[in-house]
C-alpha positions as CSV (number, residue, x, y, z in Angstrom):
1,M,0.1,-0.1,0.2
2,Q,1.4,3.3,-1.1
3,Q,0.8,6.4,1.0
4,K,1.1,10.1,0.2
5,E,0.8,13.3,2.2
6,I,-1.7,16.2,1.3
7,T,-1.6,19.7,2.7
8,I,-4.9,21.1,3.8
9,G,-4.8,24.6,5.5
10,G,-1.0,24.2,6.1
11,K,-1.5,21.0,8.0
12,Q,-0.2,17.8,6.4
13,Y,-2.4,14.5,6.4
14,P,-1.6,10.9,5.2
15,I,-3.8,9.6,2.5
16,V,-4.0,6.1,1.0
17,F,-6.2,4.3,-1.5
18,T,-7.6,1.0,-0.4
19,L,-10.8,-0.9,-0.2
20,K,-11.4,1.1,3.0
21,T,-11.2,4.3,1.0
22,M,-13.9,3.1,-1.4
23,M,-15.9,1.9,1.6
24,N,-15.6,5.1,3.5
25,F,-16.6,7.1,0.2
26,E,-19.7,4.9,-0.1
27,E,-20.7,5.5,3.4
28,I,-20.3,9.4,3.1
29,I,-22.0,9.6,-0.4
30,G,-24.6,6.8,-0.1
31,K,-23.8,5.5,-3.6
32,S,-21.6,3.0,-5.2
33,F,-17.8,4.2,-5.7
34,F,-17.9,2.7,-9.1
35,G,-20.9,4.7,-10.3
36,E,-19.5,8.0,-9.3
37,T,-17.9,10.4,-11.9
38,F,-16.2,12.7,-9.3
39,D,-17.4,15.8,-11.2
40,T,-18.6,17.7,-8.2
41,F,-16.7,19.1,-5.2
42,K,-19.0,17.3,-2.9
43,S,-17.7,13.8,-4.3
44,R,-14.2,15.1,-4.5
45,I,-14.1,16.2,-0.9
46,A,-15.9,12.9,0.1
47,L,-13.1,11.0,-1.7
48,I,-10.3,13.1,0.0
49,I,-11.8,12.5,3.5
50,S,-12.3,8.9,2.5
51,A,-8.6,8.6,1.8
52,V,-7.5,10.4,4.8
53,F,-9.6,8.3,7.2
54,A,-8.4,5.1,5.5
55,A,-4.8,6.2,6.5
56,D,-5.7,7.6,9.9
57,E,-9.2,6.9,11.3
58,N,-8.4,9.4,14.1
59,S,-7.7,12.4,11.8
60,D,-9.1,15.8,12.8
61,L,-9.9,16.5,9.2
62,T,-13.6,17.2,8.5
63,I,-15.9,17.6,5.6
64,E,-16.8,20.9,7.2
65,K,-13.3,22.1,7.2
66,L,-12.9,21.3,3.5
67,A,-16.4,22.8,2.6
68,N,-15.9,25.8,4.4
69,A,-12.8,26.8,2.5
70,D,-12.8,30.5,2.0
71,T,-9.7,31.2,0.2
72,W,-8.2,30.5,-3.2
73,Q,-5.3,28.6,-1.6
74,A,-7.7,26.5,0.3
75,A,-9.6,25.7,-3.0
76,Q,-6.1,24.8,-4.6
77,D,-5.3,22.6,-1.5
78,I,-8.4,20.6,-2.2
79,V,-7.7,20.3,-5.9
80,K,-4.1,19.1,-5.4
81,A,-5.5,16.6,-2.6
82,Y,-7.9,15.3,-5.2
83,V,-5.1,14.8,-7.7
84,A,-3.1,12.8,-5.2
85,V,-5.7,10.6,-4.2
86,M,-6.7,9.9,-7.9
87,E,-2.9,9.1,-8.5
88,L,-3.1,6.6,-5.6
89,S,-6.3,5.1,-7.2
90,A,-4.6,4.7,-10.5
91,K,-1.8,2.7,-8.8
92,F,-4.3,0.7,-6.8
93,F,-6.4,-0.3,-9.9
94,N,-3.2,-0.9,-12.0
95,I,-4.1,1.6,-14.6
96,P,-1.1,2.0,-17.0
97,E,0.1,5.5,-18.0
98,V,-1.4,6.9,-21.2
99,E,1.9,8.6,-22.1
100,P,5.1,7.1,-20.5
101,K,7.8,9.6,-19.5
102,D,9.9,8.6,-22.6
103,G,7.1,10.0,-24.8
104,K,6.2,6.7,-26.5
105,P,2.5,5.5,-26.2
106,A,2.2,2.9,-23.6
107,D,1.0,0.3,-26.1
108,E,3.7,0.9,-28.7
109,T,6.5,-1.7,-29.0
110,E,9.9,-1.3,-30.4
111,D,8.8,-3.5,-33.4
112,E,6.1,-1.2,-34.2
113,E,8.3,1.8,-33.8
114,Q,10.8,0.3,-36.4
115,Q,8.0,-0.6,-38.9
116,K,7.1,3.3,-38.8
117,N,10.6,4.0,-39.9
């Protein structure tokens, strides 16, 4: 299990993505994790909280603290935290990178590259 740290309001929180994260999310939202599109701040905040509590069930972070964000920096913290959780979810589900760091498409082999030349 991989763990990352997110920063919300100047304080760091550990996050993980596990089955517990998905179960926490379903408990908060009341819907299946797999049916969610994460296109609302409500669902994104629920996912962040779920990942924090999966890492530390005694965390002091609350939905209210996130929902009452009143500065641009606080909104940026939430967006960065959501991205970090999604990166962990991609690793959990073993989703390959679309564009690897070397610039070649993930499904392109050396033979295919040579055939192009």
